[in-house]
C-alpha positions, 0 to 999 in steps of 0.5 A: 594421458589421463582422461579428461574429466567431463563437465557435471554441470552440462555436457558439451558446455565449458565448465566456466560458462556453467559455473557462471549460470549456476552462479546466476540461478543462485542469484536468482533465487536469492534474490526471489527469497528477498523479494517474498520476505520484502512482500511479505514483511510489508504487507505485515506492516501496511495491514497493521500485523506488525504494529507501529512501535513493535520491534522487528529484529532479523531473528524475530522475523526469520522466526516468524516467516521462516526465512532466511536471515539473508533474505530479511536483512535485505527486505529490512533494508528496502523497509527502511528506505521507504521509510516503514521501518525505524533503525534510529536505534540500530539495536533495536530497529521498529516499526515506523510510527503513525502520527497525525504528521504521516497522515496529513503528509499522504493526503496532502499529496494525495489532495494535490494528485489524485484529483488531478488524475481523476480528471485527466482520466476523465478527460481521455475517457475510460473504456467500458471494462474499466467502468464496469470493473470500477462500478463493481468495485464500488459495491465492495463492503465489509462488517467489523468482524475480520482481519481478512474482510479489511484487508479484502475491502481496502485492497479493492479500494485501492484497485478502484483508485489505481484503475483511475489513476492508470487511465490518467495517461501519465505514468509517473503521477500513477507510479507516485500515486501508487506509492501514497497509495501503499502507505494509505493502506496502514492509515485506512487500517486503523480507521475502518476497523473501528467505524463501517464506511461503506455506505460512504464508500459506495455512494461516492465511488459510485458518483465518481464513475457516472461522473468518469464515465460522462467525461465530467472531470471537473464533478470527479475531481470535486468528489475526490477531493471531498472523499480526501477530506473525509478520509483524512479526518476520520483517520486522524480521530482514529488515532487520537482515540485508539488506546494502542496509539495513545502514545503517538505525537500528536505536538501542534496537532488539531484536534478536529472531530470527523464528519458524519457520514454525508448523505450522497452529494 
């Protein structure tokens, strides 16, 4: 009678159970790699390091980010579903174009949802810690010097907007706004890298915080709407004038010039 071979994976645990645990571990590692690839590639798109129209083959992304091909493939599928990757031509997937219609669609939804979220947040009341954080974010500024400064400013702007959205008390509204905020990162990057809007940002956001703290939902919503109108027209102008976007589809677009940065309201 031969000796029974011990389980090499975990003494005292049946081999099938150990194999299942090992399989689960590999699956988790694969999922983590896929998530990392997704977040990295998505960030490069949103912050304009992979600009609209550039090719993004699996091989090129594997080389660029040093991820496994399976992780990159999984990430690309998710980005296609989000509309950030265009696979109309299967042989040559590209970063989705950025058009005036994109700007209008995103900002159209933001103007419907975000002022209402601010109004709800003011009605429910925002805690002192959140008010302090919003005030600190409102001091954010940048110089037209580096990609890193622009990214930091855009992340601060997103945090401000999401803190207010979260304070609305409506989880589904907050989730929808989060998606729109992500899409706005790419749109805003185009505009603010050619025009410093720090002064406008600080003045408007300080006023929004004051309205929120006072529980004045109507005022907060009005300020938010004004901010969105300015942002939309700023970006529309940038899409028209930037050389690298000269091939953008402008069919049916109104070529209204942006507002000058308004004085404090």
